[in-house]
C-alpha positions in Angstrom: 84.0 107.7 108.4 85.7 109.7 111.1 87.0 113.1 110.4 90.6 112.0 110.2 90.8 112.9 106.5 93.5 114.7 104.6 93.1 116.1 101.1 96.3 116.1 99.1 97.2 117.8 95.9 99.1 115.5 93.5 101.6 117.3 91.2 104.1 119.2 93.2 102.9 117.8 96.5 103.3 114.0 96.1 105.2 113.9 92.9 107.5 116.1 90.8 105.5 118.6 88.8 106.2 119.6 85.2 105.3 122.7 83.3 104.7 120.3 80.4 102.3 118.2 82.5 102.9 114.7 83.8 101.8 112.8 80.6 102.9 109.2 81.3 103.6 106.8 84.1 107.3 107.1 83.2 107.2 110.9 83.9 105.5 110.4 87.2 108.2 110.4 90.0 107.4 110.7 93.7 109.0 113.5 95.6 111.5 112.4 98.3 109.8 111.3 101.4 106.2 111.8 100.1 105.2 108.1 99.9 106.6 107.4 103.3 104.7 110.5 104.7 101.4 109.1 103.4 102.3 105.7 105.0 103.0 107.3 108.3 99.8 109.2 108.2 97.8 106.1 107.2 99.4 104.1 110.1 98.3 106.8 112.5 94.7 106.4 111.4 94.5 109.2 108.8 92.6 108.6 105.5 94.0 110.4 102.5 92.4 111.4 99.2 93.8 113.3 96.3 92.2 116.4 94.7 94.0 117.3 91.5 93.6 119.5 88.4 94.3 117.4 85.3 93.7 119.8 82.5 96.0 117.6 80.3 92.9 115.6 79.7 90.9 118.7 78.5 93.9 119.8 76.5 94.2 116.5 74.7 97.7 115.8 76.1 96.7 112.6 77.8 93.7 110.3 77.8 91.8 108.7 80.6 93.6 105.4 80.2 97.0 107.1 80.6 95.8 109.0 83.7 94.6 105.7 85.1 98.1 104.2 84.4 99.7 107.1 86.1 97.5 106.6 89.2 98.2 102.9 89.0 101.9 103.7 89.4 101.1 106.0 92.3 99.0 103.3 94.0 101.7 100.7 93.5 104.3 102.9 95.1 102.0 103.5 98.0 101.2 99.8 98.4 104.8 98.9 98.5 105.2 101.3 101.4 102.2 100.0 103.2 100.2 103.1 102.3 97.1 104.0 100.3 94.9 106.8 99.2 91.2 106.2 99.6 90.2 108.0 96.4 91.5 110.3 93.7 89.2 113.2 92.6 90.3 115.0 89.5 89.1 117.9 87.3 89.7 117.2 83.6 88.8 120.7 82.5 90.9 123.6 81.1 90.7 127.1 82.6 88.6 128.1 79.6 85.8 125.7 80.7 85.0 127.8 83.8 83.9 124.7 85.7 83.2 124.5 89.4 85.7 121.7 90.0 89.0 123.2 88.8 91.0 124.6 91.7 90.8 127.4 92.9 87.0 126.6 92.7 86.0 124.4 95.6 84.0 121.7 93.6 86.5 118.8 94.2 86.5 119.5 97.9 82.7 119.6 98.0 82.6 116.3 96.2 85.0 114.8 98.7 83.0 116.2 101.7 79.8 114.7 100.2 81.4 111.3 99.4 83.1 110.8 102.8 80.4 112.6 104.9 83.0 114.7 106.7 82.8 118.2 108.1 85.4 120.0 105.9 86.5 122.3 108.7 88.0 119.3 110.4 89.9 118.3 107.3 93.5 119.2 106.5 94.3 120.1 102.9 97.9 120.1 101.6 99.1 121.6 98.3 101.9 123.5 96.6 100.0 126.5 95.1 97.8 129.4 95.9 94.9 127.8 94.0 95.2 124.7 96.2 94.9 126.8 99.3 92.1 128.9 97.9 90.0 125.9 97.1 90.6 124.4 100.5 89.9 127.6 102.4 86.7 128.2 100.4 85.1 125.2 102.1 86.7 125.8 105.5 89.5 123.2 105.4 92.6 123.7 107.4 95.1 124.8 104.7 98.7 123.8 104.4 101.3 124.8 101.8 104.3 122.7 101.0 107.5 124.3 99.7 107.8 121.8 96.8 106.5 121.9 93.3 105.3 125.4 92.3 106.4 126.7 95.8 109.9 125.4 95.8 111.2 128.9 95.4 110.2 129.7 99.0 113.2 129.5 101.3 111.4 129.9 104.7 108.1 128.8 106.2 106.8 132.4 106.0 103.5 132.5 104.3 103.5 134.3 100.9 101.2 137.3 100.6 97.7 136.7 99.3 97.4 133.2 100.8 94.4 132.5 103.0 94.9 133.4 106.6 96.0 130.6 108.9 97.6 128.6 106.1 100.6 126.7 107.6 103.8 126.3 105.6 105.9 123.1 105.6 109.1 122.2 103.8 107.4 119.2 102.2 104.8 116.5 102.7 107.1 114.7 105.2 107.4 117.8 107.3 103.6 118.2 107.2 103.2 114.6 108.4 105.7 115.3 111.2 103.8 118.4 112.2 100.4 116.7 112.2 101.5 113.6 114.0 103.4 115.7 116.7 100.3 117.9 117.1 98.2 114.8 117.7 100.6 113.5 120.3 100.6 116.9 122.1 96.7 117.1 122.0 96.4 113.5 123.3 98.7 114.2 126.3 96.7 117.2 127.4 
């Protein structure tokens, strides 16, 4: 695979987040413009994968079948827009499990790098929380924060304190796609 890979967080980045967890397909609702953003990235040759903490599994709030049904709804929405994600990597553990895959630990990102054979420093990672950025930065990804989900309180693209250096801030996933596609065009013309 080429290095045109983007790692996306799920809740708060692609779909609305909930403090009570997204526990059913009915509760899963795409954020405005997010599905179209993934489609535009796909059409420009970018592969997308999801890295998501899903501690609702470890907490007993949802089971694997329900998580699969939620992801089926996500994949159906993507398909209807002519888009896709290549894989969904998830951590089922709770914070008390002290695993290596729950963000901010970098385990999911390491798994993605191994599976796709990419140099993670060439990969863009997009999320809505500090722990998303920390996990991505720990493996050298180019980190991006979207002002949706847990970061919807931000009113400007100024990086909050304590975020990894060089994290770029975007209004939402659509704005990230605009930035990346415009950056590509600029680099191709030089």
